[in-house]
N, C-alpha and C positions, 0 to 999 in steps of 0.2 A: 504494500500500500504506500504510494508516494507521499500522501499528505494525511496528517492526523490533525483534526480540528477539535479544539476544546473551548468552552466558553464559561467564564465565571461571572458573567454579567449578561443581562438580557441582550440577545442578538436577534434583530428582526430581519436579517438577510438570510435567505435559504442557504443551507450547507452546500447544496448543489452548485450554486453560483460561485461560492467561495472556492470550491474544488475546481470548477471549470477555469476560473481565473488563474489559480496557481498552476494547474496542469498545462494550460496554454503557454504561460510565461516560461515555465521550466523547459518545455519542448523548444520554444523559440531561443532559449539560452543554450540549447544544445545538450540538455540533460536527458538521459534515458530514464523514463518514468519507472521502469522496473528495477533500476539500480540505485535510486536515491530516495531518501525520505526527508520530508520537511514537516515540522510541527508548527501549527498555527494556533495561537492562543489569543482569545478575545477577553479582555479584562476591563475592569472599571478604573476610574481615576486613582483611587486609593492604592490599588495594587501597582498601577503604572508609576505613580510618584515614588513608591517604595523601590521598584526596579531601577528607576532613573537615578535615585539617590545612591543606591547600592552599587550600580555598575558604571554609571557615568559621572557620579559625584556631582550631579546637577539637581537643583531644586525644582519642584513643580512637576506637572505631568508633561508628557510628550505624546505624539501620535503613534509612533511605531519604533520598536527596538528589535534588532536582529542579533542573534547569538550563534556564531558559527559552531558547527558540529565537527565530527571527524568521520572518516571512512564513508560508508553509505549514508550516514546521517548528515545531510547538508547543513542542518541547523534548525533553530527555532525563531519564529517571528511572533512578537507579542504586540498586539494592537489594542489601544485604548478606544473602546466603543464610544464613550461620552465625548472624547476629543474628536473622534472621527465625525460624530454628529455635529459638533460645533463647526468644524471645518466645512462640512457639506452645506450647512446652513449659510455660512459665510460666502461660499462660492456659488450658492444657488443651485446646487445639484443634489440628486438623490444620495442617500447614505450608501447605497450599494456601489455607486460609482466611486465614492471616496474610498471605500474599503478595497475596491479593485486597485486603485492607485497605491494604497498603502501596502497591499500584498505584493504588488510588483516592485515597489520601492524596497521593501524588506528582502525580496529575493535577489535584487541587484546587489544589496549589501552582502548577502551570503555568497554571491558569485564574485565578491572581491572589489566591487565598485565603491567609491567614496565620494563625498562632496565637500571636502575641506577647503577647496579653493573655488574661485569664480569659474575657472575653466572646467574643473572636475564636476562642479554643480551643473553647469550647462550641458556637459556631456551626459551626465546621469539623467537629466531631464529629457534629453533627446532619446536616450534608451527607453525611458519610461513611455514616452510617446509612441515609439516604434512597437514596443511590446503590447501596449494597450490597443493600438490601432490594428496590429497584426492579429490580436485575439478577438477583434470585433467588439471591443468594449469602448463605450463612450467615456470621455474624461475631460477634465478641464485642461487648459493649455499651460498653466503656470508651473505644474509639477509640485513636488514636495521638498521642503528644506531639509 
């Protein structure tokens, strides 16, 4: 099974869509779905603040964190559903589309991409666009920081 989905907070997006997004992006990134596993966890702000403080030494919540794995376990992506809802509202798009973007963003991090500079951020946003459009998912054009 290439993706494991868990939720510790209310998630109003169908598991099927989440898996479709992750599988499409993984295939486009060149991964064999029978050879890798990714864990997707959907959490609330309290859990995300705790993860952010513990692993990034940063205060407050964030939208998505990625934790690399090893071997066939590509890694884990943790998404704050409340933060995703706020961002979706801000950008005037459905929550499902924001989650698509955050899943793709997290997968790009697991694939080794970063956005620490303006150039790498622009490159990562172009990759997000390519993956989302290639998987026939609608998305906003600004990308994720």
